[in-house]
C-alpha positions as CSV (number, residue, x, y, z in Angstrom):
1,M,0.0,0.0,0.0
2,I,1.3,3.4,-1.0
3,L,0.5,6.2,1.4
4,A,0.0,9.9,0.6
5,T,2.5,12.4,2.0
6,D,0.2,13.0,5.0
7,G,0.1,9.2,5.7
8,A,-3.4,8.6,4.3
9,M,-3.9,6.4,1.4
10,T,-5.4,8.1,-1.7
11,Q,-8.7,6.9,-3.1
12,S,-7.2,5.5,-6.3
13,E,-4.8,3.3,-4.3
14,Q,-7.4,1.7,-2.2
15,T,-8.2,-1.9,-2.9
16,D,-11.7,-2.9,-4.2
17,A,-12.6,-4.2,-0.7
18,E,-11.6,-0.8,0.9
19,V,-13.5,1.1,-1.6
20,F,-16.5,-1.2,-1.2
21,Q,-16.4,-0.7,2.6
22,A,-16.4,3.1,2.0
23,L,-19.4,2.7,-0.3
24,R,-21.1,0.6,2.3
25,A,-20.4,3.4,4.9
26,G,-22.1,6.0,2.7
27,E,-19.1,7.5,1.2
28,S,-20.2,8.6,-2.3
29,Y,-16.7,8.6,-3.8
30,G,-16.8,4.8,-3.7
31,I,-19.1,4.3,-6.6
32,A,-17.2,6.7,-8.7
33,I,-13.9,4.9,-8.1
34,L,-15.6,1.5,-8.9
35,Y,-17.1,3.0,-12.0
36,D,-13.7,4.4,-13.2
37,R,-12.1,1.0,-12.6
38,Y,-14.8,-1.3,-14.1
39,G,-17.2,0.9,-16.1
40,E,-15.5,0.1,-19.4
41,V,-15.2,-3.6,-18.7
42,V,-18.9,-3.8,-17.9
43,Y,-19.8,-1.8,-21.0
44,R,-17.7,-3.8,-23.3
45,L,-19.1,-7.1,-22.0
46,G,-22.6,-5.7,-22.4
47,L,-21.8,-4.6,-25.9
48,R,-20.4,-8.0,-26.8
49,I,-23.5,-9.8,-25.5
50,L,-26.2,-7.3,-26.5
51,R,-24.6,-6.0,-29.8
52,N,-26.3,-2.7,-29.2
53,P,-24.3,0.4,-27.9
54,Q,-27.4,2.0,-26.3
55,E,-28.5,-1.2,-24.6
56,A,-24.9,-1.7,-23.4
57,E,-24.8,1.8,-21.9
58,D,-28.1,1.2,-20.2
59,L,-26.9,-2.1,-18.8
60,T,-23.7,-0.4,-17.4
61,Q,-25.7,2.2,-15.7
62,E,-28.1,-0.4,-14.2
63,V,-25.2,-2.5,-12.9
64,F,-23.6,0.5,-11.1
65,M,-27.0,1.8,-9.8
66,L,-27.7,-1.7,-8.5
67,L,-24.3,-2.0,-6.8
68,N,-24.8,1.5,-5.2
69,R,-28.2,0.4,-3.8
70,T,-27.5,-3.2,-2.9
71,V,-24.0,-3.1,-1.4
72,A,-24.1,-6.9,-1.2
73,Y,-20.6,-7.6,-2.6
74,D,-18.4,-9.9,-0.4
75,P,-14.8,-8.9,-0.8
76,K,-13.8,-12.3,0.8
77,R,-14.9,-14.0,-2.4
78,G,-12.4,-12.1,-4.6
79,S,-11.9,-9.0,-6.6
80,M,-14.8,-7.4,-8.5
81,C,-13.2,-8.1,-11.8
């Protein structure tokens, strides 16, 4: 783990589990970090399956909205990707 100059870890250096814990605690930056990390992967997979860019965008939005509402990810089971 790399620490910022003040001793705190920056948001981009947090593990998925740490980001998810922040999201679970109500920190709004958590979903933004997860989207930055995995949004393109979700979109590309959706595009490959659905073969429609608009539907892939809608699916990507739904996945992250559901993740933000549900917060049921178990970091003990592995990384998000």
